[in-house]
C-alpha positions, 0 to 999 in steps of 0.5 A, spaced: 754 812 235 758 805 235 755 799 232 754 796 239 750 802 241 746 801 235 744 794 237 743 796 244 738 801 242 734 798 236 730 792 236 732 790 230 739 787 228 744 791 223 747 786 218 753 791 219 757 789 225 764 788 227 763 780 227 759 779 221 759 782 214 754 781 209 757 780 202 756 787 198 756 788 190 751 785 185 746 780 187 748 773 186 743 768 183 737 771 180 740 778 181 738 779 187 740 780 195 736 776 200 735 781 206 730 784 210 727 791 211 729 791 218 736 789 216 736 794 210 734 800 215 739 798 220 745 798 215 743 805 212 741 809 219 748 807 223 748 814 226 742 817 228 742 824 231 740 824 239 732 823 240 731 822 232 728 816 229 728 813 222 721 813 218 718 808 214 711 808 211 707 802 209 701 802 204 697 797 201 694 797 194 695 803 189 701 807 193 698 813 189 692 813 193 691 816 200 696 819 204 703 818 207 703 815 215 710 816 218 711 811 223 718 810 227 722 805 224 725 802 231 718 800 232 715 797 226 721 795 221 720 788 223 713 787 222 712 791 215 707 787 211 711 784 205 705 784 200 705 792 201 708 798 198 714 799 203 718 805 204 723 809 208 724 816 208 731 819 206 731 823 213 730 822 220 725 826 224 724 828 231 717 827 235 713 833 235 712 837 242 705 833 243 709 826 242 707 825 235 712 822 230 711 825 223 715 826 217 715 833 216 720 839 215 719 842 221 721 836 225 727 834 220 733 832 224 738 830 218 738 827 211 742 820 211 742 818 204 740 821 197 735 817 192 736 817 185 729 816 181 727 813 175 734 810 173 734 805 167 728 809 164 728 817 164 736 817 166 740 812 163 744 807 168 751 809 164 750 816 166 753 814 173 760 812 170 764 808 175 760 811 181 758 806 186 751 807 189 750 804 196 744 800 193 740 799 187 733 797 187 728 795 181 722 798 183 718 796 176 720 793 170 727 796 168 726 802 172 730 803 179 731 807 185 739 808 187 741 810 194 747 814 196 749 814 203 752 820 206 758 819 210 755 823 216 747 825 217 747 832 213 743 836 219 743 843 214 737 842 211 738 847 205 745 844 204 741 837 203 737 841 198 742 844 194 746 837 194 740 834 190 738 840 186 746 839 183 745 832 182 738 833 178 741 839 174 747 835 172 742 830 169 743 824 173 736 824 177 729 825 174 727 832 176 721 829 180 725 827 185 726 833 189 724 835 196 730 831 199 728 832 206 722 828 206 723 824 200 720 817 201 724 811 198 722 804 196 724 798 201 727 792 198 722 787 201 715 790 198 711 790 192 709 796 187 702 796 187 701 801 181 696 797 177 700 798 170 705 794 173 701 788 174 703 782 171 698 777 166 696 774 172 694 780 176 700 780 181 703 786 183 711 787 181 716 785 186 721 790 188 728 787 188 735 789 191 740 788 185 746 792 188 748 792 195 754 796 198 752 799 205 759 801 206 759 805 200 758 812 204 760 819 201 761 826 204 757 831 200 764 834 197 766 827 195 759 826 191 760 833 188 767 831 186 766 824 183 759 826 179 762 833 177 756 837 180 755 844 179 753 846 187 749 852 187 753 857 193 750 857 199 746 863 202 741 868 198 742 869 191 746 876 189 742 882 187 743 884 180 747 890 180 744 897 179 746 903 176 746 910 179 747 917 177 753 921 180 752 929 182 757 931 177 752 929 171 757 923 169 753 916 170 756 910 172 755 903 174 756 900 181 761 895 181 767 894 176 765 894 168 758 895 169 754 898 163 751 905 165 745 904 160 744 896 160 744 891 165 742 884 162 737 880 165 740 874 169 741 867 166 736 864 171 730 867 174 732 870 180 725 867 184 727 860 182 734 861 184 732 864 191 727 858 192 732 853 190 737 856 196 731 856 201 730 849 199 723 850 197 724 848 190 721 841 187 721 841 180 719 845 173 712 843 171 712 846 164 710 853 161 713 857 166 710 853 172 714 850 178 712 846 183 714 849 190 714 848 197 709 853 200 713 858 205 708 857 210 707 850 210 706 850 217 700 853 217 697 847 212 693 842 215 697 836 218 703 841 215 702 837 208 707 839 203 702 840 197 699 844 192 703 850 191 706 853 185 710 859 182 709 862 175 714 866 171 712 873 169 708 874 163 704 879 159 699 879 164 703 878 170 709 882 169 712 880 176 710 873 176 705 869 180 704 865 186 698 860 188 697 855 194 691 851 194 690 851 202 686 855 206 690 861 206 690 862 199 687 868 199 692 871 204 699 869 200 700 872 193 706 873 189 708 880 193 708 876 200 713 870 196 717 876 194 718 879 201 719 872 204 725 871 199 728 878 199 727 879 191 725 886 189 720 887 184 725 889 178 729 882 179 722 879 179 720 881 172 727 877 170 728 883 164 734 887 162 734 894 165 735 900 161 736 907 163 735 913 159 742 917 160 742 924 157 746 925 151 746 917 150 740 916 146 743 912 141 746 907 146 739 906 149 736 905 142 741 900 141 740 897 148 733 896 147 734 893 140 739 888 143 735 886 149 729 884 144 725 890 145 722 894 139 724 901 139 716 902 138 715 900 145 718 907 148 712 910 145 705 907 147 706 900 149 708 898 156 716 897 156 717 893 162 725 893 161 725 900 161 727 904 167 727 912 166 731 916 171 726 921 173 732 926 176 735 926 169 729 929 166 727 935 170 
C-alpha cells in the first residue's frame, strides 16, 4: 500500500509522506515529541492487509479494571480522549462474520510491531546496545515501552509468537509481555491511570514519547541477527528418541549414538516447548505453573484469552496438569492438552527413560543413579523414569 493510497483510505493523515517528514530521533526540549495519536498510528501501520484494520482501546481511570473494548483505529483515532489510558494493538484484525470488530486471535490479520515492556526497570535500557527502537514511550516514572516496527506485517501467527519469545528468552523483554498477537501497547498521548503513579496532587502520570524513529523498520531476520536471538525452530518439537529391541537379541537405539539403556530427559519441558511453538505460551508463573492460552479459547465467552494454566509434573500429578477456569473446565484436562499438542505420556513426564536390558543390569543401576533416582526405587516405590521391556522378561 502506497502513502497516497493510505491517505485516501484513512480519515487521519500520516506524518510520513513523500512531501513532509517528521523529525526522528530523541525528543527535543523537554525530551518529548509532539505528535497526535492518529499521526502515530498512521506512521506505524503503513501496510494494512486488505480488509483489516488497526485496533485501539481507550480506558478511563484505572486500566486494570473492566475489559478491553477494541475499536477500529480508522474510525476513532482522532477522538481518543487525552485524559484516558489509550492503547494500540500490535496486530491488525479482520471484522467477524457478523461485522463486529474484536482484537481476537481468531480474527488476526498481521503483526505489525513488537512491543518491549518494562524497559528501564525490569530490563535495563543498555541491554539493547546500539539497536535503535522505532519508538520509546515513558509509561510511568522511569519505566518505558519500546516498539520495533516490522518491515512488513507478519501474517504467520506462530512466527510472530516465536519471534517475541526469542526476545523474551534473551532477557531483552519482561516475560510478562507474551501474547504478541493481541498485545496492547500504550499510545503517546495518554495517561497511566494506575493510582500508584498519581503525583502528590492526585494527577495521573502523563505518557511521553521520548524516542521516535518510524523509518526504523526491521525484518524478523534482522531482529534476530541484530539482537543476537536464539529463534526456536518452526513446527512441532522433535520427539525424544526411543529405544527398540531387535530380533537377534541385541539391543540398539533408534538414531546414531543413542544409548540403549538411558535416554536423558530433554533440557526443556516438551509440553512447554510445544505450547511455545503453537503460540499458546504466555509466561512462567513460578513453582512449575505457566500462564497459557487455552487451545479451545474460541469456546470462551467473547473468546476471552484468560484463565488457563499448565502445571509441570510432580509426585501427585506425574504427567502434569491443565486447568481452564472457563465453562468447559470439566471437559478439558491434561490428557486433552497433550493430545492437542501431539505429546505422548512418556514425554509429558519429562523424565529420563531407563530400559532393563538382559545382561546389562549394572548399566541399569548406573543409569538410575546418574538420573538422580535411588536404586531402592526399583523395589517398591513408583519409578517413573524406569521402563521395563516386557518382551525381554518372558
